[in-house]
LODREN-29301 format. One line per 5 residues: their letters; for each residue x, y, z of C-alpha. Coordinates in pm, 1 decimal. Layout:
BEGIN
a> X,Y,Z  ...
//
This chain:
BEGIN
xxxxx> 423.1,-2680.4,-1817.3  222.3,-2430.6,-1613.6  269.2,-2098.3,-1436.9  616.1,-1939.6,-1439.2  745.6,-1626.3,-1263.8
xxxxx> 1017.4,-1415.3,-1422.8  1282.6,-1264.7,-1194.2  1503.7,-1028.3,-1392.4  1755.9,-1011.3,-1108.4  1680.0,-686.5,-928.2
xxxxx> 1384.5,-582.0,-718.5  1155.8,-758.7,-478.4  979.1,-1048.5,-646.6  947.2,-1254.2,-330.2  630.8,-1069.6,-230.1
xxxxx> 445.7,-1193.8,-536.9  574.7,-1545.4,-479.2  442.7,-1524.0,-122.5  105.6,-1402.4,-249.7  71.3,-1684.7,-501.2
xxxxx> 168.1,-1942.8,-239.6  -79.0,-1799.9,11.8  -354.3,-1823.7,-249.1  -279.2,-2192.7,-301.3  -126.4,-2181.6,-648.3
xxxxx> 189.9,-2351.0,-770.0  455.4,-2192.0,-989.2  811.2,-2228.7,-1115.9  1081.7,-1966.7,-1167.5  1216.7,-1886.1,-1510.7
xxxxx> 1580.4,-1995.3,-1487.0  1673.6,-2029.8,-1855.4  1540.3,-1914.4,-2194.2  1382.3,-2254.4,-2262.9  1142.0,-2198.4,-1971.4
xxxxx> 945.2,-1952.0,-2185.5  853.1,-2243.1,-2413.5  752.6,-2455.9,-2115.2  533.0,-2187.3,-1960.4  161.7,-2178.3,-2034.6
xxxxx> 118.6,-1861.8,-1821.6  383.8,-1606.2,-1728.0  394.6,-1338.0,-1458.1  668.7,-1073.2,-1468.3  673.7,-873.7,-1141.2
xxxxx> 927.9,-625.5,-1014.8  1029.7,-285.3,-898.2  1332.4,-96.9,-1018.3  1466.7,120.2,-1294.9  1347.8,56.1,-1651.8
xxxxx> 1697.4,66.0,-1801.8  1834.4,-168.1,-1534.9  1554.7,-416.8,-1600.2  1612.9,-419.1,-1976.7  1989.2,-449.2,-1925.9
xxxxx> 1952.2,-744.0,-1687.9  1711.9,-921.5,-1923.1  1957.1,-878.7,-2212.2  2252.9,-995.6,-2003.4  2065.0,-1308.6,-1896.5
xxxxx> 1954.0,-1379.0,-2252.0  1588.4,-1340.7,-2155.9  1478.3,-1028.6,-2345.3  1419.4,-1185.3,-2688.5  1255.3,-1500.1,-2542.9
xxxxx> 1024.7,-1273.7,-2340.5  924.6,-1086.0,-2653.5  863.7,-1411.7,-2838.2  653.4,-1543.5,-2549.6  427.9,-1236.5,-2560.0
xxxxx> 398.8,-1261.1,-2940.9  297.8,-1627.1,-2903.1  -35.5,-1525.8,-2753.9  2.6,-1715.4,-2426.5  -126.7,-1543.9,-2106.9
xxxxx> 102.9,-1274.0,-1967.1  68.3,-1066.3,-1648.2  319.6,-784.9,-1598.0  344.2,-588.9,-1272.5  508.0,-243.1,-1250.2
xxxxx> 832.0,-292.8,-1447.0  667.4,-600.6,-1598.2  403.6,-368.1,-1744.9  638.2,-83.5,-1838.8  868.9,-302.7,-2050.3
xxxxx> 573.3,-355.8,-2286.5  604.6,6.5,-2402.0  837.9,155.8,-2663.2  1080.3,329.8,-2430.2  1117.3,515.2,-2101.8
xxxxx> 1261.7,854.6,-2017.4  1422.8,669.3,-1724.3  1729.1,604.9,-1941.5  1793.2,528.5,-2307.3  1700.1,160.5,-2325.9
xxxxx> 1426.2,51.0,-2564.2  1128.9,-147.7,-2443.3  953.6,-435.6,-2618.3  740.4,-198.7,-2826.2  422.1,-400.9,-2780.1
xxxxx> 232.6,-84.9,-2680.5  321.7,203.5,-2915.4  387.6,492.2,-2678.0  661.6,592.8,-2430.8  685.1,582.7,-2053.5
xxxxx> 760.1,932.8,-1925.6  816.3,1102.2,-1590.3  533.6,1258.1,-1393.1  490.5,1634.1,-1400.9  617.0,1733.7,-1054.2
xxxxx> 484.8,2090.7,-1065.8  167.8,2014.5,-867.9  252.5,1703.0,-666.8  518.4,1490.4,-504.6  708.9,1244.2,-719.8
xxxxx> 734.6,943.8,-688.9  363.1,870.7,-686.9  363.8,664.6,-369.9  66.5,522.8,-183.6  -286.3,393.6,-222.8
xxxxx> -492.9,522.1,-514.0  -796.4,410.4,-710.3  -808.9,249.6,-1055.4  -1106.9,334.1,-1277.8  -1209.0,80.0,-1543.3
xxxxx> -1223.7,243.4,-1887.4  -1487.0,6.0,-2031.9  -1683.5,-169.9,-1753.6  -1898.6,-350.8,-2009.3  -1592.4,-552.0,-2118.8
xxxxx> -1519.4,-691.1,-1770.4  -1277.3,-566.9,-1509.1  -1008.6,-843.5,-1487.1  -1046.3,-846.2,-1109.7  -993.2,-470.0,-1066.1
xxxxx> -1251.7,-307.5,-839.8  -1310.7,66.0,-886.8  -1421.3,86.3,-523.1  -1086.6,-48.6,-397.3  -748.5,112.6,-341.3
xxxxx> -424.8,-28.0,-484.5  -65.2,44.4,-391.9  146.3,246.8,-635.7  514.6,337.1,-612.9  662.4,486.2,-931.9
xxxxx> 808.5,803.3,-1081.6  732.7,723.2,-1447.0  400.4,652.8,-1615.1  222.5,605.4,-1946.1  4.1,912.5,-1983.2
xxxxx> -353.5,862.8,-2095.8  -316.9,1055.4,-2422.2  -571.2,968.1,-2694.6  -474.1,1270.9,-2905.3  -111.2,1168.1,-2958.7
xxxxx> -125.4,790.8,-2903.4  -473.7,668.3,-3003.7  -356.0,314.6,-3090.7  -178.7,276.5,-2755.6  -491.2,387.3,-2571.2
xxxxx> -677.9,84.2,-2705.1  -467.9,-104.5,-2448.5  -602.9,101.9,-2159.1  -790.3,-110.6,-1906.3  -792.2,128.6,-1609.8
xxxxx> -676.3,482.9,-1555.6  -567.0,651.9,-1234.6  -544.6,1020.5,-1155.5  -250.8,1176.5,-972.5  -258.2,1552.7,-943.0
xxxxx> -423.2,1654.5,-1267.8  -263.5,1376.1,-1471.3  -443.3,1065.5,-1592.1  -222.4,765.7,-1661.8  -265.3,400.9,-1753.8
xxxxx> -277.4,207.8,-1427.3  -346.4,-120.2,-1606.4  -339.0,-240.5,-1967.3  -511.0,-531.5,-2137.4  -551.4,-670.9,-2487.0
xxxxx> -555.0,-1020.8,-2626.6  -359.1,-1240.0,-2385.7  -167.9,-954.3,-2218.1  -255.3,-793.1,-1885.1  -40.5,-552.3,-1685.6
xxxxx> -72.7,-329.9,-1380.1  129.8,-25.3,-1282.1  21.1,-80.2,-921.9  139.9,-370.5,-707.8  -146.3,-612.9,-636.5
xxxxx> 87.3,-821.0,-418.5  121.7,-514.3,-191.9  -242.2,-403.4,-213.0  -387.4,-603.4,74.8  -699.8,-811.1,28.5
xxxxx> -806.3,-624.7,-287.4  -474.1,-705.3,-452.0  -480.6,-1068.8,-346.0  -831.5,-1101.0,-489.9  -710.5,-959.5,-823.0
xxxxx> -416.8,-1202.2,-840.8  -638.8,-1494.7,-747.3  -897.2,-1397.0,-1008.1  -634.3,-1390.6,-1285.2  -474.8,-1718.6,-1176.6
xxxxx> -803.0,-1908.3,-1140.4  -934.4,-1805.3,-1478.3  -881.8,-2081.9,-1735.8  -587.5,-1998.4,-1959.1  -811.8,-2007.7,-2266.7
xxxxx> -1014.0,-1716.5,-2122.0  -704.0,-1493.9,-2111.8  -658.2,-1496.2,-2486.1  -928.5,-1265.7,-2615.5  -937.6,-946.1,-2406.7
xxxxx> -1093.9,-675.3,-2625.2  -950.7,-341.2,-2728.8  -1060.2,-45.3,-2518.2  -1260.8,239.7,-2668.3  -1056.5,554.3,-2725.8
xxxxx> -1235.4,843.5,-2561.7  -1168.8,1174.3,-2392.9  -1141.5,1145.5,-2014.4  -1152.3,1450.2,-1792.0  -954.4,1465.1,-1466.3
xxxxx> -1155.0,1512.3,-1147.1  -1097.5,1817.1,-922.3  -880.5,1606.3,-690.0  -716.5,1265.8,-704.1  -802.5,978.6,-472.1
xxxxx> -454.4,918.8,-327.6  -496.2,842.1,41.5  -293.4,951.0,342.0  -83.5,662.2,472.5  -55.6,530.8,829.4
xxxxx> 273.5,352.1,897.4  342.0,127.6,1196.5  710.4,112.0,1293.0  880.3,-159.4,1497.9  1227.9,-120.7,1650.5
xxxxx> 1379.5,-469.3,1659.1  1673.4,-589.3,1866.4  1786.6,-895.7,2059.7  1704.1,-930.8,2427.6  1941.9,-1082.8,2681.0
xxxxx> 1826.0,-1433.3,2586.3  1911.7,-1373.0,2219.9  1552.0,-1350.8,2097.0  1453.3,-1069.0,1861.9  1181.3,-850.1,2013.5
xxxxx> 1006.0,-526.3,1932.0  1114.8,-260.0,2175.8  1098.7,114.6,2229.2  1309.2,357.1,2424.9  1533.7,660.8,2413.0
xxxxx> 1713.1,600.3,2081.9  1910.5,278.8,2143.3  1862.1,283.6,2523.5  1574.9,36.1,2544.3  1619.4,-122.1,2885.8
xxxxx> 1356.1,-94.3,3155.7  1434.0,201.4,3381.0  1286.8,42.5,3691.2  1484.6,-256.8,3811.1  1252.2,-517.6,3962.8
xxxxx> 1269.0,-888.6,4024.2  1080.1,-940.5,3699.8  1262.3,-700.6,3470.0  1605.8,-654.8,3628.0  1672.7,-379.7,3376.1
xxxxx> 1592.0,-610.5,3085.7  1536.2,-505.8,2727.2  1181.7,-371.2,2700.3  976.8,-636.9,2521.6  664.2,-512.5,2342.8
xxxxx> 610.2,-822.4,2132.6  753.7,-1046.1,1863.3  822.6,-865.4,1534.9  654.5,-1111.0,1296.7  343.8,-1143.1,1514.7
xxxxx> 315.5,-766.5,1558.3  363.2,-708.7,1185.6  78.2,-950.8,1110.8  -137.4,-782.9,1374.1  -83.9,-436.8,1224.4
xxxxx> -150.3,-565.3,873.9  -481.5,-713.3,985.6  -563.9,-387.6,1166.4  -529.9,-188.6,843.2  -181.4,-34.5,854.6
xxxxx> -94.0,101.0,510.2  274.9,25.0,547.2  507.0,-138.0,798.7  862.2,-50.1,895.4  1115.4,-273.7,1071.1
xxxxx> 1409.5,-82.5,1218.2  1708.2,-302.7,1294.3  1878.5,-176.8,1611.5  2064.6,-499.5,1686.0  2441.0,-512.5,1712.5
xxxxx> 2440.6,-670.9,1366.4  2359.4,-333.3,1209.6  2739.8,-292.1,1180.4  2766.3,-606.9,962.6  2405.5,-663.2,852.9
xxxxx> 2460.8,-954.0,615.7  2582.0,-1155.0,915.2  2243.0,-1089.8,1076.1  2062.2,-1402.2,962.4  1796.8,-1368.0,1239.7
xxxxx> 1694.3,-1022.0,1112.8  1684.9,-1141.0,753.7  1471.0,-1431.2,873.4  1233.3,-1185.6,1044.0  1193.0,-990.1,719.4
xxxxx> 1140.0,-1312.3,526.0  879.5,-1441.9,771.2  698.9,-1107.2,795.6  676.1,-1083.1,416.6  496.4,-1418.3,411.8
xxxxx> 213.5,-1283.5,629.2  170.9,-919.4,526.9  69.4,-788.4,187.2  137.9,-418.4,222.7  473.9,-242.9,170.5
xxxxx> 754.4,-325.5,412.5  1052.2,-97.0,479.2  1369.6,-213.9,653.4  1609.6,30.9,820.0  1934.4,2.5,1013.3
xxxxx> 2272.8,-98.6,874.3  2201.6,-11.6,509.6  2554.8,103.8,436.3  2893.5,-6.3,310.2  3026.2,-237.8,580.0
xxxxx> 3293.4,-494.6,655.2  3222.7,-837.1,803.5  3429.3,-956.3,1099.1  3638.7,-1168.7,859.8  3727.5,-860.8,653.5
xxxxx> 3482.8,-918.2,368.6  3360.8,-587.3,227.1  2985.8,-554.7,183.0  2862.1,-263.3,-28.2  2531.1,-103.5,66.5
xxxxx> 2379.9,-223.7,-260.0  2449.2,-584.4,-161.1  2295.9,-529.3,182.0  1983.3,-372.4,30.7  1960.9,-651.5,-225.2
xxxxx> 1959.3,-914.6,48.5  1668.6,-742.8,222.9  1478.5,-698.3,-103.3  1518.3,-1067.1,-182.5  1394.7,-1147.6,167.5
xxxxx> 1075.5,-949.8,99.9  1139.9,-583.9,183.3  1013.1,-318.5,-57.7  1209.9,-14.6,59.1  1523.6,47.9,262.2
xxxxx> 1570.8,336.5,503.6  1907.9,511.6,528.4  1993.5,735.9,825.1  2344.4,836.4,931.1  2496.7,733.6,599.2
xxxxx> 2274.5,987.2,424.8  2419.3,1266.8,640.9  2774.4,1169.8,549.0  2682.8,1147.0,180.9  2520.7,1492.4,179.4
xxxxx> 2819.9,1640.4,361.9  3032.3,1509.2,74.6  2784.5,1647.6,-179.1  2791.5,1989.7,-10.9  3171.9,1996.4,-15.3
xxxxx> 3160.7,1925.5,-389.9  2925.2,2218.9,-457.7  2580.5,2055.6,-451.0  2581.6,1973.8,-823.2  2552.2,1597.5,-810.2
xxxxx> 2695.2,1300.9,-626.8  2986.5,1090.9,-742.5  2767.3,781.2,-763.6  2928.9,601.3,-469.8  2684.2,667.8,-185.9
xxxxx> 2433.6,411.2,-64.5  2148.3,635.3,-180.3  2285.2,658.5,-533.4  2383.3,297.1,-585.8  2055.0,157.5,-454.8
xxxxx> 1839.6,412.5,-639.1  2023.8,343.4,-964.8  1962.5,-30.1,-940.7  1613.9,-38.0,-789.4  1467.9,305.2,-862.3
xxxxx> 1450.8,600.7,-625.3  1116.6,481.0,-489.8  1306.5,203.8,-307.8  1515.1,447.9,-99.3  1387.9,628.9,211.6
xxxxx> 1613.3,876.5,392.3  1543.3,903.8,764.3  1628.1,1245.8,909.9  1688.1,1284.6,1285.5  1726.5,1654.9,1372.6
xxxxx> 1731.6,1842.9,1702.4  1619.4,2196.9,1768.7  1890.8,2456.3,1825.4  1741.9,2757.8,2007.3  1881.1,3102.8,1928.9
xxxxx> 1796.8,3464.1,2001.4  1628.1,3586.7,1681.8  1752.5,3943.8,1741.3  2117.9,3851.3,1757.2  2154.7,3529.7,1558.4
xxxxx> 2357.8,3587.3,1242.9  2452.9,3227.3,1165.6  2428.9,3045.9,832.4  2078.0,2914.3,896.2  1897.6,3240.0,957.5
xxxxx> 1672.5,3187.4,654.3  1560.3,2854.6,803.9  1464.1,2986.5,1146.9  1129.4,2894.5,1296.6  992.6,3151.0,1543.0
xxxxx> 821.6,3071.2,1871.3  470.1,3196.0,1939.7  385.8,3425.9,2228.3  131.8,3175.1,2359.4  347.3,2871.0,2290.4
xxxxx> 553.5,2666.3,2537.0  769.7,2879.8,2763.1  1093.7,2750.5,2611.6  984.5,2883.4,2270.9  871.2,3233.0,2369.4
xxxxx> 1091.5,3510.5,2235.4  1308.5,3244.5,2078.2  1375.2,3103.3,1735.1  1535.1,2779.0,1631.7  1683.1,2586.7,1344.9
xxxxx> 1698.8,2211.5,1308.7  2042.3,2051.1,1333.3  2098.8,1702.6,1192.9  2230.8,1415.5,1398.6  2376.4,1069.1,1342.7
xxxxx> 2399.2,752.0,1552.2  2041.1,766.7,1671.7  2065.5,1129.3,1783.4  2375.8,1085.6,1995.0  2602.8,1297.1,1772.8
xxxxx> 2524.2,1630.4,1605.9  2664.6,1736.1,1269.7  2724.1,2077.6,1117.0  2428.1,2046.0,882.7  2070.0,2169.8,884.9
xxxxx> 1760.9,1966.6,812.9  1700.0,2171.2,496.8  2047.1,2092.1,363.7  2004.1,1723.0,437.7  1657.8,1695.1,283.7
xxxxx> 1756.4,1878.1,-35.7  2082.2,1687.7,-62.7  1913.1,1352.2,-14.4  1671.0,1435.5,-295.0  1959.0,1533.4,-525.2
xxxxx> 2132.5,1201.7,-455.3  1819.4,1003.2,-540.3  1607.1,948.8,-229.7  1245.4,876.3,-317.0  1096.2,955.7,24.0
xxxxx> 1197.3,1153.1,334.7  1110.2,1034.5,686.5  1117.5,1329.5,928.4  1184.7,1246.7,1292.2  1257.0,1492.8,1571.7
xxxxx> 1482.6,1379.7,1853.8  1323.8,1633.3,2091.2  975.6,1485.9,2039.6  1056.5,1113.5,2031.4  841.8,936.4,2289.1
xxxxx> 694.6,1256.8,2433.1  337.8,1216.7,2304.3  327.0,1593.8,2239.7  236.2,1556.9,1874.9  426.4,1590.5,1549.1
xxxxx> 641.9,1900.4,1501.3  427.5,2070.3,1236.8  681.3,2348.1,1178.8  950.0,2093.2,1097.3  722.7,1891.4,869.7
xxxxx> 613.4,2199.5,676.4  973.2,2321.6,647.2  1092.1,1995.4,492.5  784.4,1959.3,275.0  846.2,2303.1,122.0
xxxxx> 1202.0,2208.0,32.1  1154.8,1877.6,-151.1  931.9,1732.7,-419.3  944.5,1372.8,-297.6  686.1,1233.7,-51.5
xxxxx> 743.4,1305.8,317.5  653.2,1095.0,622.6  597.0,1266.5,958.9  733.3,1087.1,1265.3  810.4,1141.3,1636.4
xxxxx> 572.4,1265.1,1902.3  236.9,1108.6,1815.7  32.9,1055.2,2131.0  -327.5,1057.0,2011.3  -546.4,1024.1,1704.4
xxxxx> -585.8,1402.4,1705.8  -214.7,1442.6,1640.2  -259.0,1254.0,1310.5  -558.0,1471.2,1225.0  -347.5,1780.4,1295.9
xxxxx> -51.5,1676.7,1081.8  -271.2,1588.8,783.5  -480.4,1904.0,817.0  -199.0,2151.5,876.7  72.6,2011.8,651.1
xxxxx> 69.8,1856.9,302.3  258.3,1550.8,426.5  175.1,1220.9,255.4  210.2,983.3,551.4  253.7,966.5,928.0
xxxxx> 434.9,705.1,1136.3  411.3,591.5,1496.1  543.9,310.5,1710.7  492.1,307.9,2087.2  129.7,421.2,2088.7
xxxxx> 42.8,130.0,1860.1  249.0,-122.2,2056.0  88.6,-16.9,2386.3  -255.2,5.4,2219.1  -299.7,362.7,2337.9
xxxxx> -424.2,427.5,1983.7  -559.5,148.1,1764.7  -513.8,175.9,1390.3  -881.0,104.9,1319.4  -992.9,381.2,1558.5
xxxxx> -732.4,616.9,1414.5  -864.4,568.8,1062.8  -1218.9,626.1,1181.1  -1108.8,954.3,1338.7  -937.0,1061.1,1017.6
xxxxx> -1241.3,974.7,808.2  -1463.3,1167.3,1049.5  -1241.8,1468.7,979.9  -1278.1,1416.3,602.0  -919.5,1298.9,558.8
xxxx> -900.0,1036.6,284.8  -760.8,706.7,412.8  -790.3,343.6,308.2  -1045.9,142.8,505.8
//
């Protein structure tokens, strides 16, 4: 008897397990239908596609026992998919939900905002007089989803009696948490919402089970959207990880994969540049207020990543100490182990998700997939690419495509190539290399070492078609220069896609972050070396952004 966690078989549930363990609570996993009868409290966490979740529950024989558990009146806490399955249905497929809450889950309106809704947003309690179930209106919580239950009292008044908090994204209000009787659910991820999220989980777990049974209905009232939503800009700390000559994994930085010290001395002897241990640095950046963390695997194991037990161990250990989203990149592709065993990208991603990652980043493989898409006429993919298979199983919000272009300078008066409509023109008072010139952005693979006959616009649009939920925009020319983000490139990509975009490459000061958030509509910005070398501290960076009236999480 006691607390049980339900793992439907896809998505990262390890993060919640880590959170519960950190908070000092004990739990068991649901492993068979009979466990629902043994449980006195049940938590159903998870990310992924609604239809996939329902299908996996049915296949495992857990769907009907789950419904019976909820009908029994015992305490239930659903997170993300665990909340969405309570509804009638989802436009993310044809599967039916449990029908506990009588309204559908539908996709966001993408006409005025990026979709997925990704990042830190507020949650406003509908009826404060009835208690807030640990949700603080002054706090930010982490959301990552493309589908939502709209706050719609006109069409679904009975369903709105379940509304506990609402959140605004663009001009839409949706249910960010639900509560009635013994049932509580959040669309956001408290296990990835830092200290505020941990406090919410702890509050629910410490409450006597008898106090979970009588949550009141919410009043049904008209709510008016505010002029702007509270979604914050995100600061992401990235760590390139590889083995040094002694076999230890270290965080490093260099020119693509060339990360050895340039100056040979008695101390370094051309050694791999060591900027710290990955797990320790990840914990440091979490404590400093980073909104997300990214681990980029540049070890030799990226060619057969499931053989890379040290890197999987790093992800697992990092996930035990940080409670914000974690992305893993490098080697997320179809591969073959040295013994000839084929490893599909979906299996590789699944291993990292089970270790504690929340998103995977795909680089070169995305270029090859979009080249194939272009050859087929841009309609849709054949379902075989890493982007498609992972997005289908886990939802597009779990897939980041990392773009690594280079500038190609041309004479704007004579250039008649295929990318003329994408040209960016140099300013008369700009750097000398740009004056009287124009350029387009050519995509690369293998860390920038090989160019491909594809533009950044083609790659970004193609990646979105295939199912990417976020685009990370690097620029090989700016990497490590400290000259600032390429605002022209960021704006170009942002105009071409509806998914969130992360700016990367070139940050050298806090002002560069201010510039990219002021002069582009980008949702997030990433840096590595300046954080590792403490040239810019995350706390000082956020203070600078707040001083410039840019909304960030404290």
